[in-house]
Z-matrix of the N, CA and C atoms (Angstrom, degrees):
N
C 1 1.463
C 2 1.528 1 109.87
N 3 1.312 2 115.39 1 147.20
C 4 1.458 3 121.26 2 -177.14
C 5 1.527 4 111.03 3 -84.98
N 6 1.332 5 116.33 4 129.73
C 7 1.460 6 121.14 5 174.60
C 8 1.526 7 108.54 6 -76.46
N 9 1.335 8 116.81 7 122.66
C 10 1.467 9 120.66 8 -178.22
C 11 1.525 10 111.98 9 -108.60
N 12 1.316 11 117.03 10 -18.33
C 13 1.466 12 118.93 11 178.25
C 14 1.529 13 110.30 12 -159.64
N 15 1.330 14 115.05 13 139.52
C 16 1.462 15 120.75 14 172.92
C 17 1.521 16 107.83 15 -121.71
N 18 1.309 17 116.32 16 121.04
C 19 1.454 18 121.15 17 178.28
C 20 1.512 19 110.56 18 -112.59
N 21 1.334 20 115.22 19 -177.06
C 22 1.465 21 120.11 20 -179.52
C 23 1.519 22 111.22 21 -65.17
N 24 1.328 23 116.50 22 -31.60
C 25 1.463 24 119.95 23 -174.87
C 26 1.515 25 113.26 24 -105.85
N 27 1.336 26 117.75 25 -32.13
C 28 1.458 27 119.39 26 -169.83
C 29 1.521 28 112.25 27 -143.98
N 30 1.326 29 113.83 28 159.70
C 31 1.457 30 123.12 29 173.59
C 32 1.525 31 107.49 30 -112.28
N 33 1.329 32 116.25 31 134.45
C 34 1.460 33 121.23 32 -178.47
C 35 1.524 34 109.03 33 -111.32
N 36 1.338 35 115.90 34 127.33
C 37 1.462 36 121.40 35 177.83
C 38 1.528 37 109.62 36 -122.13
N 39 1.316 38 116.26 37 150.58
C 40 1.460 39 122.21 38 175.53
C 41 1.516 40 109.24 39 -118.26
N 42 1.326 41 115.66 40 144.94
C 43 1.454 42 119.98 41 178.25
C 44 1.513 43 110.40 42 179.35
N 45 1.322 44 116.18 43 -152.76
C 46 1.465 45 121.14 44 178.14
C 47 1.523 46 109.65 45 -122.81
N 48 1.321 47 114.69 46 149.80
C 49 1.465 48 122.08 47 178.92
C 50 1.523 49 106.74 48 -145.81
N 51 1.313 50 116.05 49 116.71
C 52 1.469 51 121.49 50 -178.07
C 53 1.541 52 110.58 51 50.96
N 54 1.332 53 114.56 52 48.31
C 55 1.474 54 123.52 53 176.35
C 56 1.532 55 113.65 54 68.23
N 57 1.314 56 117.59 55 14.56
C 58 1.467 57 121.16 56 177.25
C 59 1.523 58 109.81 57 -112.41
N 60 1.345 59 115.82 58 145.76
C 61 1.462 60 120.22 59 170.57
C 62 1.525 61 108.07 60 -75.23
N 63 1.334 62 115.55 61 125.56
C 64 1.466 63 118.79 62 -174.72
C 65 1.520 64 111.13 63 -134.69
N 66 1.332 65 113.19 64 163.01
C 67 1.464 66 123.47 65 167.56
C 68 1.521 67 106.20 66 -115.09
N 69 1.329 68 116.47 67 133.11
C 70 1.467 69 121.18 68 175.54
C 71 1.522 70 107.91 69 -112.65
N 72 1.313 71 115.08 70 122.89
C 73 1.469 72 121.04 71 179.65
C 74 1.518 73 108.08 72 -107.37
N 75 1.336 74 116.41 73 118.25
C 76 1.467 75 121.97 74 -178.48
C 77 1.524 76 109.64 75 -114.60
N 78 1.308 77 116.51 76 121.73
C 79 1.466 78 119.85 77 175.52
C 80 1.526 79 108.74 78 -79.16
N 81 1.321 80 115.50 79 123.83
C 82 1.464 81 120.31 80 -172.23
C 83 1.525 82 110.66 81 -83.63
N 84 1.348 83 117.19 82 142.12
C 85 1.471 84 120.08 83 177.05
C 86 1.520 85 110.96 84 -62.74
N 87 1.325 86 114.83 85 148.28
C 88 1.464 87 121.90 86 177.99
C 89 1.526 88 108.50 87 -111.33
N 90 1.319 89 116.48 88 116.06
C 91 1.454 90 120.90 89 -175.82
C 92 1.514 91 114.72 90 -66.09
N 93 1.334 92 117.14 91 -21.53
C 94 1.473 93 119.41 92 -177.93
C 95 1.524 94 112.20 93 -81.03
N 96 1.344 95 117.34 94 -8.07
C 97 1.467 96 119.95 95 179.06
C 98 1.527 97 109.94 96 -100.23
N 99 1.331 98 115.31 97 152.36
C 100 1.458 99 119.63 98 173.33
C 101 1.532 100 107.91 99 -58.93
N 102 1.337 101 118.22 100 135.47
C 103 1.475 102 120.19 101 -175.50
C 104 1.529 103 114.74 102 -52.71
N 105 1.334 104 117.08 103 -41.50
C 106 1.464 105 119.42 104 -179.42
C 107 1.530 106 111.19 105 -67.04
N 108 1.343 107 116.51 106 -42.17
C 109 1.464 108 120.40 107 178.19
C 110 1.530 109 110.19 108 -65.61
N 111 1.336 110 115.60 109 -42.11
C 112 1.462 111 120.29 110 179.90
C 113 1.529 112 110.60 111 -59.82
N 114 1.320 113 116.14 112 -46.85
C 115 1.469 114 121.09 113 -179.39
C 116 1.525 115 110.29 114 -61.99
N 117 1.338 116 116.26 115 -43.10
C 118 1.459 117 120.20 116 -179.13
C 119 1.533 118 111.50 117 -64.92
N 120 1.335 119 116.97 118 -44.47
C 121 1.467 120 120.79 119 -179.70
C 122 1.529 121 111.41 120 -63.37
N 123 1.328 122 116.46 121 -45.22
C 124 1.466 123 119.26 122 -178.24
C 125 1.532 124 111.33 123 -65.43
N 126 1.323 125 116.07 124 -38.51
C 127 1.476 126 120.00 125 178.36
C 128 1.524 127 110.34 126 -66.42
N 129 1.339 128 116.05 127 -44.90
C 130 1.469 129 120.16 128 179.96
C 131 1.526 130 111.04 129 -60.69
N 132 1.322 131 116.87 130 -45.84
C 133 1.461 132 120.24 131 -177.89
C 134 1.521 133 111.88 132 -67.67
N 135 1.306 134 116.83 133 -32.06
C 136 1.470 135 120.57 134 176.80
C 137 1.521 136 110.49 135 -66.74
N 138 1.338 137 116.49 136 -46.89
C 139 1.471 138 120.20 137 177.96
C 140 1.520 139 110.96 138 -62.62
N 141 1.340 140 115.91 139 -41.12
C 142 1.465 141 120.23 140 -178.13
C 143 1.523 142 111.07 141 -64.01
N 144 1.328 143 116.98 142 -43.14
C 145 1.462 144 119.08 143 -179.75
C 146 1.526 145 110.89 144 -65.05
N 147 1.333 146 117.20 145 -40.91
C 148 1.464 147 120.24 146 178.48
C 149 1.524 148 110.55 147 -60.89
N 150 1.326 149 116.74 148 -42.29
C 151 1.465 150 121.53 149 179.95
C 152 1.536 151 110.58 150 -64.61
N 153 1.337 152 116.14 151 -42.20
C 154 1.459 153 120.06 152 -179.75
C 155 1.530 154 111.51 153 -65.04
N 156 1.314 155 116.90 154 -42.67
C 157 1.468 156 120.25 155 178.00
C 158 1.523 157 110.66 156 -59.53
N 159 1.323 158 115.79 157 -42.52
C 160 1.472 159 120.04 158 179.97
C 161 1.529 160 110.77 159 -67.76
N 162 1.331 161 117.39 160 -45.76
C 163 1.462 162 120.37 161 -177.17
C 164 1.525 163 111.46 162 -68.17
N 165 1.325 164 117.09 163 -34.93
C 166 1.469 165 119.85 164 176.25
C 167 1.521 166 110.34 165 -63.81
N 168 1.324 167 116.63 166 -42.32
C 169 1.470 168 119.82 167 178.53
C 170 1.532 169 110.59 168 -64.84
N 171 1.330 170 116.31 169 -39.98
C 172 1.468 171 120.09 170 176.42
C 173 1.529 172 111.22 171 -60.75
N 174 1.335 173 116.36 172 -30.06
C 175 1.468 174 121.14 173 -179.81
C 176 1.526 175 112.38 174 -81.94
N 177 1.335 176 117.18 175 -3.89
C 178 1.460 177 120.65 176 177.17
C 179 1.514 178 115.22 177 104.94
N 180 1.354 179 116.98 178 5.11
C 181 1.468 180 120.95 179 179.04
C 182 1.521 181 108.71 180 -96.38
N 183 1.336 182 119.23 181 118.35
C 184 1.467 183 119.85 182 178.44
C 185 1.530 184 111.46 183 -60.10
N 186 1.325 185 116.17 184 124.94
C 187 1.463 186 122.81 185 177.16
C 188 1.523 187 108.17 186 -138.93
N 189 1.338 188 117.66 187 159.19
C 190 1.469 189 119.41 188 178.80
C 191 1.528 190 111.60 189 -61.40
N 192 1.321 191 115.54 190 142.28
C 193 1.462 192 121.42 191 175.21
C 194 1.530 193 108.82 192 -76.27
N 195 1.333 194 116.44 193 134.28
C 196 1.461 195 121.47 194 176.45
C 197 1.527 196 108.58 195 -85.66
N 198 1.331 197 116.65 196 124.53
C 199 1.464 198 121.47 197 178.75
C 200 1.523 199 112.41 198 -96.48
N 201 1.338 200 116.26 199 -31.27
C 202 1.464 201 118.28 200 -176.69
C 203 1.525 202 109.11 201 -156.43
N 204 1.333 203 115.64 202 142.52
C 205 1.467 204 122.30 203 175.78
C 206 1.522 205 107.89 204 -123.07
N 207 1.316 206 116.10 205 117.89
C 208 1.465 207 122.07 206 176.19
C 209 1.527 208 106.77 207 -106.43
N 210 1.319 209 115.92 208 92.91
C 211 1.464 210 121.01 209 -175.52
C 212 1.526 211 110.66 210 -66.38
N 213 1.330 212 117.04 211 -37.75
C 214 1.464 213 121.20 212 -177.37
C 215 1.525 214 110.80 213 -60.42
N 216 1.334 215 116.45 214 -43.60
C 217 1.468 216 120.70 215 -179.01
C 218 1.528 217 113.29 216 -98.77
N 219 1.330 218 116.60 217 5.46
C 220 1.469 219 122.58 218 177.97
C 221 1.532 220 111.12 219 55.51
N 222 1.338 221 115.52 220 52.00
C 223 1.464 222 120.90 221 -178.52
C 224 1.527 223 111.56 222 -124.31
N 225 1.323 224 114.85 223 139.34
C 226 1.469 225 121.84 224 171.95
C 227 1.520 226 108.22 225 -115.02
N 228 1.321 227 115.84 226 128.42
C 229 1.461 228 120.94 227 172.13
C 230 1.519 229 106.48 228 -106.15
N 231 1.333 230 115.98 229 120.72
C 232 1.462 231 119.23 230 -172.69
C 233 1.518 232 112.12 231 -139.89
N 234 1.297 233 114.33 232 166.45
C 235 1.455 234 122.50 233 178.18
C 236 1.528 235 110.73 234 -54.79
N 237 1.331 236 115.48 235 136.36
C 238 1.463 237 121.00 236 174.99
C 239 1.530 238 107.69 237 -90.85
N 240 1.326 239 115.88 238 102.42
C 241 1.469 240 120.74 239 -179.34
C 242 1.525 241 107.91 240 -81.74
N 243 1.314 242 115.88 241 111.03
C 244 1.466 243 121.03 242 -176.15
C 245 1.532 244 109.64 243 -94.69
N 246 1.295 245 116.21 244 127.66
C 247 1.458 246 119.83 245 -179.61
C 248 1.509 247 111.10 246 175.44
N 249 1.316 248 115.06 247 -158.87
C 250 1.470 249 122.74 248 -178.22
C 251 1.525 250 109.54 249 -108.92
N 252 1.320 251 115.91 250 134.89
C 253 1.465 252 118.09 251 175.33
C 254 1.530 253 109.28 252 -61.54
N 255 1.317 254 115.89 253 140.84
C 256 1.463 255 119.76 254 177.51
C 257 1.528 256 109.58 255 -59.99
N 258 1.316 257 117.20 256 -31.61
C 259 1.471 258 121.25 257 175.46
C 260 1.532 259 110.66 258 -52.82
N 261 1.330 260 116.38 259 -47.49
C 262 1.471 261 120.69 260 -178.46
C 263 1.526 262 111.41 261 -75.21
N 264 1.325 263 115.82 262 -36.08
C 265 1.476 264 120.47 263 179.79
C 266 1.533 265 110.47 264 -62.98
N 267 1.318 266 116.67 265 -42.33
C 268 1.464 267 120.39 266 179.17
C 269 1.527 268 110.93 267 -61.26
N 270 1.323 269 115.80 268 -44.46
C 271 1.462 270 120.18 269 -175.86
C 272 1.524 271 112.47 270 -66.96
N 273 1.342 272 116.74 271 -22.98
C 274 1.465 273 120.24 272 -175.80
C 275 1.526 274 113.12 273 -102.50
N 276 1.331 275 118.07 274 5.11
C 277 1.467 276 121.06 275 -170.21
C 278 1.523 277 113.37 276 -104.24
N 279 1.330 278 114.30 277 160.11
C 280 1.464 279 121.28 278 173.71
C 281 1.527 280 109.25 279 -71.91
N 282 1.345 281 118.12 280 161.73
C 283 1.464 282 120.15 281 178.11
C 284 1.534 283 112.94 282 -55.52
N 285 1.333 284 116.96 283 -36.87
C 286 1.472 285 120.37 284 179.89
C 287 1.525 286 110.64 285 -66.37
N 288 1.332 287 115.35 286 -42.01
C 289 1.465 288 119.79 287 179.25
C 290 1.532 289 110.35 288 -68.41
N 291 1.321 290 117.12 289 -36.95
C 292 1.473 291 120.57 290 177.40
C 293 1.526 292 110.02 291 -59.60
N 294 1.344 293 116.77 292 -44.83
C 295 1.461 294 119.34 293 178.74
C 296 1.532 295 111.65 294 -64.13
N 297 1.321 296 116.39 295 -36.02
C 298 1.469 297 120.58 296 177.37
C 299 1.525 298 110.28 297 -64.22
N 300 1.328 299 116.78 298 -45.67
C 301 1.466 300 120.62 299 178.41
C 302 1.528 301 111.15 300 -64.09
N 303 1.322 302 116.17 301 -41.42
C 304 1.472 303 119.79 302 179.04
C 305 1.521 304 111.37 303 -63.87
N 306 1.319 305 116.45 304 -37.32
C 307 1.458 306 119.88 305 176.75
C 308 1.517 307 111.89 306 -61.97
N 309 1.341 308 116.14 307 -39.61
C 310 1.465 309 119.70 308 179.10
C 311 1.528 310 110.93 309 -71.42
N 312 1.322 311 117.19 310 -37.21
C 313 1.471 312 119.79 311 175.12
C 314 1.529 313 109.80 312 -58.18
N 315 1.319 314 116.79 313 -48.06
C 316 1.459 315 120.73 314 -179.62
C 317 1.516 316 112.37 315 -61.51
N 318 1.327 317 116.35 316 -40.33
C 319 1.468 318 120.31 317 -179.89
C 320 1.525 319 111.09 318 -64.28
N 321 1.336 320 117.26 319 -44.58
C 322 1.463 321 120.32 320 -177.50
C 323 1.530 322 111.63 321 -69.38
N 324 1.330 323 116.71 322 -37.11
C 325 1.476 324 118.31 323 175.39
C 326 1.531 325 109.73 324 -62.67
N 327 1.325 326 116.51 325 -40.19
C 328 1.467 327 120.13 326 178.38
C 329 1.524 328 111.03 327 -60.49
N 330 1.343 329 116.73 328 -41.95
C 331 1.467 330 119.75 329 178.73
C 332 1.529 331 111.06 330 -63.10
N 333 1.327 332 115.85 331 -41.42
C 334 1.473 333 119.38 332 177.04
C 335 1.522 334 110.94 333 -60.17
N 336 1.325 335 115.94 334 -50.50
C 337 1.460 336 120.04 335 -175.03
C 338 1.529 337 111.63 336 -68.42
N 339 1.316 338 117.32 337 -34.39
C 340 1.472 339 119.57 338 174.82
C 341 1.520 340 111.35 339 -60.97
N 342 1.335 341 115.99 340 -30.49
C 343 1.475 342 120.71 341 178.89
C 344 1.526 343 111.96 342 -86.58
N 345 1.349 344 116.84 343 3.07
C 346 1.455 345 119.90 344 178.70
C 347 1.514 346 113.96 345 79.17
N 348 1.333 347 117.29 346 20.87
C 349 1.469 348 121.67 347 -177.76
C 350 1.523 349 109.75 348 -109.29
N 351 1.328 350 115.92 349 131.21
C 352 1.469 351 121.55 350 169.25
C 353 1.522 352 107.13 351 -107.62
N 354 1.317 353 116.83 352 134.70
C 355 1.460 354 120.69 353 -177.04
C 356 1.519 355 111.58 354 -72.40
N 357 1.328 356 117.37 355 -43.13
C 358 1.454 357 121.59 356 176.27
C 359 1.518 358 115.75 357 91.41
N 360 1.330 359 117.81 358 -19.87
C 361 1.468 360 121.22 359 178.90
C 362 1.528 361 108.15 360 -147.88
N 363 1.315 362 114.71 361 58.06
C 364 1.459 363 120.80 362 -169.97
C 365 1.526 364 110.43 363 -82.66
N 366 1.332 365 115.85 364 95.01
C 367 1.457 366 122.08 365 175.10
C 368 1.522 367 108.43 366 -129.90
N 369 1.324 368 116.16 367 163.66
C 370 1.466 369 119.60 368 -179.14
C 371 1.529 370 111.62 369 -72.91
N 372 1.334 371 117.75 370 -9.06
C 373 1.468 372 120.70 371 172.72
C 374 1.520 373 111.50 372 -78.13
N 375 1.331 374 116.85 373 -18.52
C 376 1.469 375 121.29 374 178.56
C 377 1.524 376 111.80 375 -100.30
N 378 1.329 377 115.72 376 23.56
C 379 1.454 378 122.90 377 175.42
C 380 1.531 379 107.44 378 -130.00
N 381 1.324 380 117.05 379 137.11
C 382 1.467 381 121.41 380 -176.84
C 383 1.526 382 109.41 381 -129.52
N 384 1.339 383 115.93 382 136.21
C 385 1.461 384 121.02 383 170.89
C 386 1.523 385 108.47 384 -92.24
N 387 1.312 386 116.59 385 120.70
C 388 1.459 387 121.51 386 -179.07
C 389 1.516 388 109.52 387 -145.64
N 390 1.324 389 116.01 388 125.94
C 391 1.469 390 121.94 389 177.24
C 392 1.526 391 111.42 390 53.39
N 393 1.330 392 115.54 391 41.50
C 394 1.460 393 120.56 392 175.26
C 395 1.513 394 115.44 393 78.34
N 396 1.328 395 116.82 394 5.59
C 397 1.468 396 120.10 395 179.66
C 398 1.519 397 110.20 396 -124.08
N 399 1.323 398 115.12 397 153.78
C 400 1.456 399 121.41 398 175.00
C 401 1.521 400 108.95 399 -97.31
N 402 1.314 401 115.33 400 129.37
C 403 1.463 402 122.33 401 -179.38
C 404 1.521 403 109.75 402 -113.31
N 405 1.342 404 116.66 403 144.15
C 406 1.463 405 121.86 404 172.19
C 407 1.526 406 107.84 405 -103.81
N 408 1.335 407 116.23 406 135.30
C 409 1.466 408 121.05 407 179.58
C 410 1.534 409 109.09 408 -127.62
N 411 1.328 410 114.84 409 171.40
C 412 1.466 411 124.44 410 173.41
C 413 1.525 412 113.50 411 57.93
N 414 1.335 413 114.25 412 80.53
C 415 1.461 414 120.98 413 177.81
C 416 1.540 415 110.96 414 -98.89
N 417 1.338 416 116.56 415 29.43
C 418 1.472 417 121.01 416 -176.74
C 419 1.516 418 113.20 417 -53.50
N 420 1.335 419 116.19 418 -38.00
C 421 1.466 420 121.12 419 -175.04
C 422 1.528 421 112.21 420 -103.96
N 423 1.320 422 115.91 421 12.63
C 424 1.463 423 120.43 422 -175.89
C 425 1.516 424 113.31 423 -74.64
N 426 1.335 425 114.65 424 161.52
C 427 1.461 426 120.93 425 178.53
C 428 1.527 427 110.21 426 -136.98
N 429 1.321 428 115.12 427 149.71
C 430 1.461 429 122.25 428 172.85
C 431 1.517 430 108.19 429 -98.38
N 432 1.332 431 116.41 430 163.16
C 433 1.469 432 121.04 431 -176.69
C 434 1.534 433 109.85 432 49.45
N 435 1.321 434 114.88 433 46.57
C 436 1.464 435 120.98 434 -173.37
C 437 1.521 436 111.57 435 -65.93
N 438 1.319 437 114.72 436 142.93
C 439 1.465 438 121.47 437 176.59
C 440 1.531 439 109.56 438 -82.85
N 441 1.359 440 117.38 439 162.83
C 442 1.468 441 119.53 440 174.29
C 443 1.530 442 111.95 441 -55.06
N 444 1.328 443 117.00 442 -35.10
C 445 1.468 444 121.00 443 177.93
C 446 1.528 445 110.63 444 -61.28
N 447 1.330 446 117.01 445 -46.82
C 448 1.469 447 120.68 446 -178.61
C 449 1.524 448 110.93 447 -65.58
N 450 1.325 449 117.30 448 -37.06
C 451 1.459 450 120.00 449 176.03
C 452 1.529 451 110.72 450 -67.66
N 453 1.342 452 115.99 451 -38.55
C 454 1.460 453 119.85 452 176.79
C 455 1.517 454 111.60 453 -62.87
N 456 1.331 455 116.30 454 -36.60
C 457 1.470 456 120.61 455 176.78
C 458 1.530 457 110.10 456 -62.46
N 459 1.332 458 117.48 457 -40.13
C 460 1.468 459 120.54 458 176.38
C 461 1.531 460 110.77 459 -53.32
N 462 1.324 461 116.10 460 -52.21
C 463 1.467 462 119.98 461 -178.33
C 464 1.525 463 111.31 462 -65.44
N 465 1.329 464 116.24 463 -38.35
C 466 1.465 465 120.15 464 179.51
C 467 1.529 466 111.06 465 -63.52
N 468 1.341 467 116.60 466 -44.37
C 469 1.465 468 120.42 467 179.10
C 470 1.524 469 111.14 468 -62.20
N 471 1.331 470 115.93 469 -40.61
C 472 1.461 471 119.39 470 -180.00
C 473 1.525 472 111.03 471 -65.83
N 474 1.328 473 116.10 472 -40.47
C 475 1.469 474 118.87 473 178.48
C 476 1.528 475 110.39 474 -64.69
N 477 1.335 476 116.39 475 -39.98
C 478 1.463 477 119.75 476 177.14
C 479 1.527 478 110.97 477 -62.93
N 480 1.348 479 115.85 478 -37.97
C 481 1.466 480 119.90 479 177.58
C 482 1.526 481 110.60 480 -62.69
N 483 1.336 482 116.18 481 -39.68
C 484 1.472 483 119.70 482 177.25
C 485 1.529 484 110.38 483 -64.82
N 486 1.325 485 116.35 484 -40.65
C 487 1.464 486 119.62 485 -178.55
C 488 1.519 487 112.02 486 -64.96
N 489 1.337 488 116.19 487 -35.74
C 490 1.464 489 118.87 488 -176.31
C 491 1.530 490 112.55 489 -90.63
N 492 1.337 491 117.16 490 -42.19
C 493 1.473 492 120.03 491 -173.90
C 494 1.521 493 113.35 492 -96.84
N 495 1.331 494 117.17 493 -22.56
C 496 1.470 495 120.37 494 -174.67
C 497 1.533 496 110.59 495 -134.74
N 498 1.320 497 117.37 496 42.25
C 499 1.468 498 119.20 497 -173.41
C 500 1.532 499 113.74 498 -54.41
N 501 1.345 500 120.65 499 -35.60
C 502 1.470 501 118.65 500 177.48
C 503 1.537 502 112.86 501 -67.19
N 504 1.343 503 115.79 502 -17.26
C 505 1.472 504 120.16 503 -176.67
C 506 1.525 505 112.35 504 -102.36
N 507 1.333 506 117.36 505 7.29
C 508 1.467 507 119.81 506 -173.52
C 509 1.527 508 112.42 507 -57.24
N 510 1.326 509 117.10 508 -31.77
C 511 1.455 510 120.15 509 178.28
C 512 1.516 511 113.55 510 -62.15
N 513 1.343 512 116.35 511 -20.89
C 514 1.467 513 120.18 512 179.68
C 515 1.530 514 112.07 513 -81.62
N 516 1.345 515 117.25 514 -8.31
C 517 1.468 516 119.18 515 -179.64
C 518 1.524 517 111.06 516 -60.32
N 519 1.312 518 116.61 517 -29.11
C 520 1.467 519 120.05 518 177.61
C 521 1.523 520 111.92 519 -60.06
N 522 1.335 521 116.81 520 -29.61
C 523 1.476 522 120.13 521 178.13
C 524 1.528 523 110.54 522 -67.34
N 525 1.330 524 116.39 523 -32.23
C 526 1.469 525 120.05 524 175.65
C 527 1.521 526 109.59 525 -65.76
N 528 1.333 527 116.25 526 -47.89
C 529 1.463 528 120.00 527 -177.90
C 530 1.524 529 111.82 528 -65.82
N 531 1.345 530 117.02 529 -36.84
C 532 1.473 531 119.81 530 179.00
C 533 1.516 532 110.58 531 -63.43
N 534 1.323 533 116.84 532 -43.78
C 535 1.463 534 120.75 533 178.55
C 536 1.523 535 110.82 534 -67.43
N 537 1.316 536 116.29 535 -40.64
C 538 1.470 537 121.46 536 177.72
C 539 1.525 538 109.87 537 -58.02
N 540 1.317 539 117.20 538 -43.49
C 541 1.471 540 121.16 539 178.81
C 542 1.525 541 111.38 540 -63.81
N 543 1.321 542 116.87 541 -38.95
C 544 1.476 543 120.02 542 -178.26
C 545 1.516 544 111.83 543 -65.07
N 546 1.319 545 117.20 544 -28.51
C 547 1.467 546 120.05 545 -171.40
C 548 1.526 547 114.20 546 -110.07
N 549 1.343 548 117.54 547 2.18
C 550 1.463 549 120.12 548 -177.77
C 551 1.517 550 108.96 549 -141.86
N 552 1.328 551 116.30 550 115.00
C 553 1.465 552 119.29 551 -172.70
C 554 1.529 553 113.57 552 -71.89
N 555 1.353 554 117.45 553 -12.22
C 556 1.467 555 119.99 554 176.46
C 557 1.524 556 111.55 555 -108.12
N 558 1.311 557 115.49 556 21.85
C 559 1.465 558 120.35 557 -175.59
C 560 1.526 559 112.79 558 -60.95
N 561 1.327 560 117.08 559 -39.72
C 562 1.466 561 119.21 560 -175.89
C 563 1.527 562 111.38 561 -59.58
N 564 1.330 563 116.80 562 -38.01
C 565 1.457 564 120.46 563 178.97
C 566 1.522 565 111.65 564 -65.86
N 567 1.332 566 115.92 565 -39.42
C 568 1.465 567 119.64 566 179.38
C 569 1.525 568 110.77 567 -68.49
N 570 1.322 569 116.59 568 -41.26
C 571 1.468 570 120.35 569 179.47
C 572 1.527 571 109.92 570 -64.80
N 573 1.333 572 115.81 571 -37.40
C 574 1.470 573 119.32 572 175.91
C 575 1.526 574 110.57 573 -61.12
N 576 1.351 575 116.34 574 -41.70
C 577 1.463 576 120.49 575 177.29
C 578 1.520 577 110.89 576 -62.33
N 579 1.340 578 116.27 577 -41.97
C 580 1.464 579 120.61 578 178.29
C 581 1.529 580 110.21 579 -56.39
N 582 1.320 581 116.51 580 -44.03
C 583 1.467 582 120.28 581 -178.82
C 584 1.529 583 111.54 582 -68.92
N 585 1.347 584 116.64 583 -34.54
C 586 1.471 585 119.96 584 175.41
C 587 1.524 586 110.27 585 -62.57
N 588 1.325 587 116.24 586 -43.37
C 589 1.466 588 121.24 587 -179.68
C 590 1.529 589 110.07 588 -64.11
N 591 1.319 590 116.32 589 -40.78
C 592 1.468 591 120.39 590 176.17
C 593 1.528 592 110.43 591 -59.13
N 594 1.339 593 115.95 592 -43.13
C 595 1.456 594 121.24 593 -179.40
C 596 1.512 595 112.41 594 -63.23
N 597 1.349 596 117.64 595 -39.25
C 598 1.457 597 120.52 596 178.32
C 599 1.514 598 110.83 597 -60.74
N 600 1.324 599 116.26 598 -43.19
C 601 1.461 600 120.31 599 -179.94
C 602 1.517 601 111.81 600 -65.65
N 603 1.323 602 116.47 601 -33.18
C 604 1.458 603 121.35 602 -175.94
C 605 1.524 604 111.47 603 -71.84
N 606 1.330 605 116.74 604 -31.87
C 607 1.464 606 119.61 605 -172.50
C 608 1.528 607 114.07 606 -111.50
N 609 1.348 608 116.85 607 15.27
C 610 1.478 609 119.09 608 177.03
C 611 1.517 610 109.54 609 -108.32
């Protein structure tokens, strides 16, 4: 299988598995950790990510289907969702289309948070447009039974992503929050947390 990305935590490969196009995510060993602890952490995080992907899909958020979990080697074999990153789609779209995409981002985040899931790395690079639907990928840093703080971090990270990657579109971030409010009855509390987190960064 071809290696398409190497990150701090994992290596991503693309190929085929049982006649399906797949992505294999392998958590790489860390030499600075005790081998037993390293193995346990990588296995735990692999199981946790698989569970989050499944629970997010159950909540109505399109995510890759998991085909195989190799706990011993800390590997996930999953559906290869082929499409355009939302990051690129936003940059190439009209203002009307940008608002439409932002509305869908807000709706899907609301579905995640209603299910008690925080993504943990919510950027437009971890969202893909495929076959007319928006998919969320890479739940490596996600949590279940998420606290308001963790949900607020999701929104804060996304806003930071807009500021750095989509600064001309920052005014459209309000469309994300408006949609988030429409679909999540505790949205105001999460948005308040997001603003608290912003304030901490501003005054530290």
